[in-house]
C-alpha positions as CSV (number, residue, x, y, z in Angstrom):
1,X,-4.7,-4.9,-0.1
2,X,-2.4,-6.0,-2.8
3,X,-2.1,-9.8,-3.1
4,X,1.1,-11.8,-2.8
5,X,2.7,-13.0,-6.0
6,X,2.4,-16.7,-6.9
7,X,5.4,-18.1,-5.1
8,X,6.1,-21.0,-7.4
9,X,5.3,-22.2,-10.9
10,X,5.9,-25.5,-12.6
11,X,5.1,-29.2,-11.9
12,X,4.6,-30.6,-8.5
13,X,7.6,-32.3,-6.9
14,X,8.0,-36.0,-7.8
15,X,7.1,-38.3,-4.9
16,X,10.0,-39.8,-3.1
17,X,10.7,-43.5,-3.0
18,X,10.0,-45.0,0.5
19,X,13.2,-45.9,2.4
20,X,14.1,-49.5,2.9
21,X,13.9,-50.8,6.4
22,X,17.1,-50.9,8.3
23,X,18.8,-54.2,8.9
24,X,20.0,-53.3,12.3
25,X,19.2,-50.8,15.0
26,X,21.0,-47.5,14.2
27,X,23.4,-46.0,16.8
28,X,21.8,-43.3,18.9
29,X,22.3,-39.9,17.2
30,X,25.0,-37.7,18.6
31,X,23.8,-34.3,19.7
32,X,24.8,-31.6,17.2
33,X,25.3,-27.9,18.0
34,X,22.7,-25.7,16.5
35,X,23.6,-24.2,13.1
36,X,21.8,-20.9,12.6
37,X,22.9,-20.8,9.0
38,X,20.9,-23.9,8.1
39,X,17.8,-23.1,10.1
40,X,14.8,-21.8,8.1
41,X,13.9,-19.6,11.0
42,X,15.9,-16.5,11.4
43,X,15.8,-14.1,14.3
44,X,14.0,-10.9,13.6
45,X,14.5,-8.7,16.7
46,X,17.5,-10.2,18.4
47,X,15.9,-11.1,21.7
48,X,14.9,-14.5,23.2
49,X,11.2,-14.1,23.0
50,X,11.1,-12.5,19.6
51,X,9.1,-13.8,16.6
52,X,10.9,-15.8,14.1
53,X,11.2,-14.8,10.5
54,X,11.3,-17.2,7.5
55,X,13.7,-15.9,4.9
56,X,12.8,-16.8,1.3
57,X,15.6,-15.8,-1.0
58,X,15.1,-14.8,-4.6
59,X,17.1,-17.8,-5.9
60,X,14.7,-20.1,-4.2
61,X,11.8,-18.7,-6.1
62,X,13.7,-18.6,-9.4
63,X,14.9,-22.2,-9.0
64,X,11.4,-23.3,-8.4
65,X,12.4,-25.5,-5.5
66,X,8.8,-26.2,-4.3
67,X,9.7,-28.9,-1.9
68,X,12.2,-26.8,0.1
69,X,9.8,-23.8,0.0
70,X,6.8,-25.8,1.2
71,X,8.9,-27.3,4.1
72,X,9.7,-23.7,5.3
73,X,6.1,-22.6,5.0
74,X,4.4,-25.5,6.8
75,X,5.6,-24.2,10.2
76,X,3.5,-21.1,9.6
77,X,0.2,-22.7,8.9
78,X,-2.5,-21.1,11.0
79,X,-0.3,-18.2,12.0
80,X,-0.3,-14.5,11.3
81,X,2.5,-14.2,8.8
82,X,2.7,-10.4,8.6
83,X,5.8,-10.3,10.8
84,X,6.9,-13.9,10.3
85,X,7.6,-14.1,6.6
86,X,10.3,-12.2,4.8
87,X,9.7,-12.4,1.1
88,X,12.3,-12.0,-1.7
89,X,12.1,-8.7,-3.7
90,X,11.2,-10.6,-6.9
91,X,7.7,-10.9,-5.4
92,X,7.3,-7.1,-4.8
93,X,6.3,-4.1,-6.9
94,X,8.0,-0.7,-6.3
95,X,5.3,0.7,-4.1
96,X,4.9,1.0,-0.3
97,X,1.7,0.0,1.5
98,X,1.3,3.7,2.4
99,X,1.1,4.6,-1.3
100,X,-1.5,1.9,-2.0
101,X,-3.7,3.2,0.8
102,X,-4.4,6.2,-1.4
103,X,-5.5,4.3,-4.4
104,X,-9.2,4.7,-3.6
105,X,-8.7,8.4,-4.3
106,X,-8.7,7.7,-8.0
107,X,-12.5,7.9,-7.5
108,X,-12.3,11.1,-5.5
109,X,-15.1,12.6,-7.7
110,X,-17.5,10.3,-5.7
111,X,-16.4,12.0,-2.5
112,X,-17.1,15.5,-3.9
113,X,-20.5,14.3,-5.2
114,X,-21.3,12.9,-1.7
115,X,-20.5,16.2,-0.1
116,X,-22.9,18.1,-2.5
117,X,-25.8,15.6,-2.3
118,X,-28.8,16.7,-0.2
119,X,-30.8,13.5,0.3
120,X,-29.3,11.3,3.1
121,X,-30.3,8.0,1.4
122,X,-28.7,9.2,-1.9
123,X,-25.6,10.2,0.1
124,X,-25.1,6.8,1.8
125,X,-25.7,5.0,-1.5
126,X,-22.8,7.1,-3.0
127,X,-20.7,6.2,0.1
128,X,-21.4,2.5,-0.5
129,X,-20.4,2.9,-4.2
130,X,-17.1,4.5,-3.1
131,X,-16.5,1.7,-0.6
132,X,-17.0,-0.9,-3.4
133,X,-15.0,0.9,-6.0
134,X,-11.8,0.8,-4.1
135,X,-11.5,-3.0,-4.3
136,X,-11.5,-3.0,-8.1
137,X,-7.8,-2.2,-8.1
138,X,-6.7,-4.3,-5.2
139,X,-6.2,-7.4,-7.5
140,X,-2.5,-7.0,-8.5
141,X,-0.5,-10.0,-7.5
142,X,2.8,-8.2,-6.6
143,X,3.2,-7.2,-3.0
144,X,4.0,-3.6,-1.9
145,X,6.8,-3.0,0.5
146,X,6.0,-3.0,4.2
147,X,6.5,0.5,5.5
148,X,9.1,1.0,8.3
149,X,8.2,2.7,11.5
150,X,7.8,6.4,11.0
151,X,7.8,6.2,7.2
152,X,5.6,8.9,5.6
153,X,4.1,9.5,2.2
154,X,2.5,12.7,0.8
155,X,0.3,13.2,-2.3
156,X,-1.1,16.4,-3.7
157,X,-2.7,16.0,-7.2
158,X,-1.9,18.5,-9.9
159,X,-5.4,19.9,-9.5
160,X,-4.6,20.5,-5.8
161,X,-8.2,19.5,-5.1
162,X,-7.1,17.7,-1.9
163,X,-4.0,16.7,0.0
164,X,-3.0,13.4,1.6
165,X,-0.6,12.4,4.3
166,X,0.2,8.8,5.4
167,X,2.4,7.6,8.3
168,X,3.3,4.2,9.6
169,X,2.4,4.6,13.3
170,X,3.1,1.0,14.5
171,X,5.3,-1.9,13.4
172,X,4.1,-4.7,15.7
173,X,1.2,-4.8,14.8
174,X,1.8,-3.0,11.5
175,X,-0.6,0.0,11.3
176,X,-0.6,2.8,8.7
177,X,-2.8,5.9,8.8
178,X,-3.9,7.9,5.8
179,X,-5.4,11.4,6.2
180,X,-6.8,13.1,3.1
181,X,-8.6,16.4,3.3
182,X,-10.1,19.4,1.5
183,X,-12.8,22.0,2.3
184,X,-15.6,19.6,1.4
185,X,-14.5,16.3,3.0
186,X,-11.9,14.5,5.1
187,X,-11.1,10.8,4.7
188,X,-9.3,9.0,7.4
189,X,-8.1,5.4,6.8
190,X,-6.5,2.9,9.1
191,X,-4.6,0.0,7.6
192,X,-4.4,-2.7,10.2
193,X,-4.4,-6.2,8.7
194,X,-4.3,-9.6,10.5
195,X,-3.4,-12.6,8.4
196,X,-3.7,-16.4,8.7
197,X,-1.7,-18.7,6.4
198,X,-3.4,-22.0,5.5
199,X,-0.9,-23.7,3.3
200,X,-2.4,-22.9,-0.1
201,X,-4.2,-19.7,0.8
202,X,-4.0,-16.6,3.1
203,X,-6.9,-15.1,4.9
204,X,-6.8,-11.3,5.5
205,X,-8.9,-9.6,8.1
206,X,-9.2,-5.8,8.3
207,X,-9.2,-4.5,11.8
208,X,-9.0,-0.8,11.1
209,X,-11.9,1.7,10.8
210,X,-12.4,4.2,8.0
211,X,-14.0,7.6,8.5
212,X,-15.5,10.1,6.0
213,X,-16.5,13.4,7.5
214,X,-18.5,16.1,5.7
215,X,-18.0,19.5,7.5
216,X,-20.5,21.3,5.4
217,X,-23.2,18.6,6.1
218,X,-22.1,18.0,9.7
219,X,-22.2,14.3,8.9
220,X,-19.8,11.4,9.5
221,X,-19.7,8.0,7.9
222,X,-17.7,5.0,9.0
223,X,-17.1,1.5,7.7
224,X,-14.7,-1.5,7.8
225,X,-13.3,-3.4,4.9
226,X,-14.5,-7.0,4.2
227,X,-12.3,-10.0,4.8
228,X,-10.3,-11.3,1.8
229,X,-8.7,-14.6,0.8
230,X,-5.7,-15.0,-1.4
231,X,-6.0,-18.4,-3.1
232,X,-3.5,-20.7,-4.7
233,X,-0.4,-19.3,-3.0
234,X,1.7,-22.3,-4.0
235,X,-0.1,-24.0,-6.9
236,X,-2.5,-22.9,-9.7
237,X,-3.6,-19.4,-10.7
238,X,-3.4,-16.8,-8.0
239,X,-6.5,-14.8,-7.3
240,X,-8.0,-12.6,-4.6
241,X,-11.6,-13.0,-3.3
242,X,-13.4,-10.6,-1.0
243,X,-16.1,-12.0,1.3
244,X,-18.3,-10.9,4.1
245,X,-20.1,-7.6,4.6
246,X,-19.1,-3.9,4.7
247,X,-21.4,-2.1,7.2
248,X,-21.7,1.6,6.5
249,X,-23.1,3.9,9.1
250,X,-24.1,7.5,9.2
251,X,-23.2,8.7,12.7
252,X,-25.5,11.8,12.5
253,X,-28.7,10.8,10.7
254,X,-28.6,7.1,11.6
255,X,-28.9,5.9,8.0
256,X,-27.1,2.6,7.3
257,X,-26.0,0.4,4.4
258,X,-24.7,-3.1,4.0
259,X,-22.6,-4.3,1.1
260,X,-22.4,-8.1,0.8
261,X,-19.5,-9.7,-1.0
262,X,-20.4,-13.1,-2.4
263,X,-18.0,-15.8,-1.4
264,X,-16.3,-17.8,-4.1
265,X,-17.3,-21.4,-4.7
266,X,-14.9,-24.3,-4.3
267,X,-14.2,-24.7,-8.0
268,X,-15.7,-21.7,-9.7
269,X,-13.3,-19.0,-8.4
270,X,-14.3,-15.5,-7.4
271,X,-17.7,-14.4,-8.6
272,X,-16.9,-10.8,-7.6
273,X,-20.6,-10.2,-7.1
274,X,-22.0,-7.8,-4.5
275,X,-25.5,-7.0,-3.2
276,X,-26.9,-4.9,-0.4
277,X,-29.3,-2.4,0.9
278,X,-29.6,1.2,2.2
279,X,-31.9,1.8,5.2
280,X,-33.4,4.7,7.1
281,X,-32.8,5.1,10.8
282,X,-35.8,3.0,11.6
283,X,-34.6,0.1,9.4
284,X,-36.8,0.7,6.3
285,X,-35.1,-0.4,3.1
286,X,-35.0,2.6,0.7
287,X,-32.4,1.3,-1.8
288,X,-31.1,-2.0,-3.2
289,X,-27.5,-2.6,-4.4
290,X,-26.2,-4.9,-7.1
291,X,-22.9,-5.1,-9.1
292,X,-19.4,-6.5,-9.2
293,X,-16.7,-5.1,-7.1
294,X,-14.2,-5.0,-10.0
295,X,-16.6,-3.6,-12.5
296,X,-19.7,-1.5,-11.5
297,X,-22.1,-0.5,-8.7
298,X,-25.8,0.1,-9.3
299,X,-28.7,1.2,-7.1
300,X,-32.4,0.6,-7.3
301,X,-34.4,3.1,-5.2
302,X,-37.5,2.0,-3.2
303,X,-40.1,4.6,-2.3
304,X,-42.4,4.9,0.7
305,X,-45.0,2.6,-0.9
306,X,-42.5,-0.1,-1.8
307,X,-42.4,0.8,-5.5
308,X,-39.0,0.1,-7.1
309,X,-37.2,2.2,-9.7
310,X,-34.9,1.0,-12.4
311,X,-31.3,0.3,-11.5
312,X,-28.9,3.3,-11.9
313,X,-25.2,3.0,-12.0
314,X,-23.3,5.1,-9.5
315,X,-19.9,3.9,-10.5
316,X,-18.2,1.9,-13.3
317,X,-14.5,1.1,-13.7
318,X,-13.1,2.8,-16.8
319,X,-11.9,0.3,-19.4
320,X,-8.7,2.4,-19.8
321,X,-7.7,1.7,-16.1
322,X,-6.9,-2.0,-16.6
323,X,-3.1,-1.5,-16.6
324,X,-2.8,-4.7,-18.6
325,X,0.0,-3.3,-20.7
326,X,2.0,-1.8,-17.9
327,X,5.1,-3.5,-16.5
328,X,3.6,-3.6,-13.0
329,X,0.0,-3.7,-14.1
330,X,-0.5,-0.1,-12.9
331,X,-3.2,2.2,-14.1
332,X,-2.3,5.9,-14.7
333,X,-3.3,6.9,-11.1
334,X,-0.6,4.6,-9.6
335,X,1.9,6.1,-11.9
336,X,1.0,9.5,-10.4
337,X,1.4,8.1,-6.9
338,X,4.8,6.8,-7.6
339,X,6.1,9.8,-9.6
340,X,9.4,11.3,-8.3
341,X,10.4,14.6,-9.8
342,X,13.6,16.6,-9.2
343,X,11.6,19.0,-7.1
344,X,10.2,16.2,-5.0
345,X,13.8,14.8,-4.4
346,X,14.8,18.2,-3.1
347,X,11.8,18.9,-0.9
348,X,10.4,15.6,0.4
349,X,11.4,14.5,3.9
350,X,13.8,11.6,4.1
351,X,11.0,9.5,5.6
352,X,8.9,9.6,2.4
353,X,8.2,6.2,0.7
354,X,9.5,7.5,-2.7
355,X,13.0,7.8,-1.4
356,X,13.4,4.2,-0.1
357,X,16.6,2.8,-1.6
358,X,15.0,-0.7,-2.1
359,X,12.0,0.7,-3.8
360,X,14.0,2.9,-6.1
361,X,16.3,0.0,-7.1
362,X,13.3,-2.2,-7.9
363,X,11.9,0.7,-10.0
364,X,15.0,0.3,-12.2
365,X,14.5,-3.5,-12.2
366,X,17.8,-4.1,-10.3
367,X,16.7,-7.0,-8.1
368,X,20.2,-7.6,-6.7
369,X,20.5,-4.0,-5.4
370,X,16.8,-4.0,-4.3
371,X,17.3,-7.1,-2.2
372,X,20.5,-5.8,-0.7
373,X,18.9,-2.5,0.2
374,X,15.8,-4.3,1.6
375,X,18.0,-6.3,3.9
376,X,19.9,-3.2,5.0
377,X,16.6,-1.4,5.9
378,X,15.3,-4.4,7.9
379,X,18.6,-4.7,9.8
380,X,18.7,-1.0,10.5
381,X,15.1,-1.0,11.8
382,X,15.9,-4.0,14.1
383,X,19.0,-2.2,15.4
384,X,17.0,1.0,16.1
385,X,14.3,-1.0,17.9
386,X,16.9,-2.7,20.1
387,X,18.4,0.7,21.0
388,X,15.0,2.0,22.0
389,X,14.3,-1.0,24.2
390,X,17.7,-0.7,25.8
391,X,17.0,3.0,26.6
392,X,13.5,2.3,27.7
393,X,12.1,4.6,25.0
394,X,8.7,4.2,23.4
395,X,8.0,5.2,19.8
396,X,5.6,8.0,19.2
397,X,4.2,8.9,15.7
398,X,5.2,12.3,14.4
399,X,2.0,13.5,12.8
400,X,-0.8,11.4,14.3
401,X,-2.0,10.6,17.8
402,X,-4.2,7.8,19.1
403,X,-7.0,9.3,21.2
404,X,-9.9,7.6,23.1
405,X,-13.3,7.5,21.4
406,X,-16.6,6.7,23.1
407,X,-18.1,4.9,20.1
408,X,-15.0,3.4,18.3
409,X,-12.8,2.9,21.4
410,X,-10.1,5.0,19.8
411,X,-9.3,7.1,16.7
412,X,-6.2,8.4,15.1
413,X,-6.1,12.2,14.9
414,X,-3.8,14.4,12.8
415,X,-1.7,16.5,15.1
416,X,-0.6,19.1,12.5
417,X,2.7,20.7,11.4
418,X,3.4,18.5,8.3
419,X,1.9,20.8,5.7
420,X,3.4,23.8,7.4
421,X,6.8,22.2,7.2
422,X,6.2,21.3,3.6
423,X,5.4,24.9,2.7
424,X,8.7,26.0,4.3
425,X,10.6,23.3,2.4
426,X,9.0,24.4,-0.9
427,X,9.7,28.1,-0.2
428,X,13.3,27.3,0.6
429,X,13.6,25.3,-2.7
430,X,12.1,28.2,-4.7
431,X,14.6,30.6,-3.1
432,X,17.4,28.3,-3.9
433,X,16.2,27.9,-7.5
434,X,15.9,31.7,-7.8
435,X,19.4,32.2,-6.4
436,X,20.8,29.5,-8.8
437,X,19.0,31.2,-11.7
438,X,20.5,34.6,-10.8
439,X,24.0,33.0,-10.5
440,X,23.5,31.5,-14.0
441,X,22.5,34.8,-15.4
442,X,25.7,36.4,-14.0
443,X,27.7,33.6,-15.5
444,X,26.1,34.0,-18.9
445,X,26.5,37.8,-18.7
446,X,30.2,37.4,-17.9
447,X,30.7,35.1,-20.9
448,X,28.9,37.5,-23.2
449,X,30.9,40.4,-21.9
450,X,34.1,38.5,-22.5
451,X,33.0,37.7,-26.1
452,X,32.3,41.4,-26.8
453,X,35.8,42.6,-25.7
454,X,38.0,43.6,-28.6
455,X,40.5,40.8,-29.4
456,X,44.1,42.0,-29.9
457,X,45.6,40.9,-33.2
458,X,47.9,38.0,-33.1
459,X,51.3,38.8,-34.6
460,X,53.3,36.0,-36.0
461,X,57.0,36.8,-36.6
462,X,58.3,35.7,-39.9
463,X,61.2,33.4,-40.0
464,X,63.8,33.3,-42.8
465,X,65.0,29.9,-43.6
466,X,68.4,29.8,-45.4
467,X,69.0,27.3,-48.0
């Protein structure tokens, strides 16, 4: 959950001088025709009952026109702004929300450790550590691009230890699914965020469920993300604070854990402190948690007699991962997620996040081109939606299906075919490369053969010049 960038900087607007009372009653105002160009609310979908979108241009942010900006945002107070606020590209980083969904996998070693741990209490403690660690990187203040409907993203690390596929399965509400798998574990994530804008802050509520299954253990863990609040949207230093509780549940053994995120004070900012417990099926506390969600996670075991051990760290954020010197404040793992090689350009499906024109333009720091491409993409998606509505067609995801679930009401299942199609694309690319290589060999051989042919002597006739 990347935070929004601070919209404005500088001094507050000067108070206006109260207007003098009128000397006579003014004439009744004449009705004026609506001027859509001057309205801060712009149509998003092109139908009468559509939501309205507030367009914030880059020049408004750069000119630091706080008064005009605030007047446009006041109409959104108390509302879900996910689909009501169109932000300028100067507030974005060149990533898609689908890519950021995979950032927790920088700590994938915890998942492999979970899959090989015998004791169920130790396992659920490691799951709690993994759940906490993922928030340590969700503090950047630039916003990722919202995925378009049907957008995909794939990631396979160089080690090939696991493979991940993401797809945007819904646009209203915006829902993204990430499915990462290997022989030892499968991680399924649902990004479904509801927001509320309160003038100077934005509340974020996570509605999606996360599932970790361990096929070799026949176990299944689930949890929801805590609520978050982005403070000082308009004034002061922007920061993100997580609050509430992450409930972690083992669906097989019945063990449970709770991770409590301490709420920030009114003036002290975020404390980033966490606490919690791990319990057996009958509710007996067998472990105590402490730490900071941006720094470390430690566990104190409690035996059957109530004796407590020393705290042991299960996770600590590496100091080298701060990203402080990176242009976008990225750590090395995000650089890997955003990498685009020549082979990827040739083999990725056109729906992949890396190939978005606005994202690629922003990668080159071309704000003008990025803004133009972002607008083109938004207009294209609105046009496609109107066409579907006119034809009575309903969108269906390509790689995931929503299925009923007795405990969770529903779950998103991977339907297959993506990785098979990818293998075909890679094979075709290799064959093309091989063919091109053979053609180059023929060209080089032809050149060498020409060079080895005897060259006929050049005869220059002499010319006599008379005086």
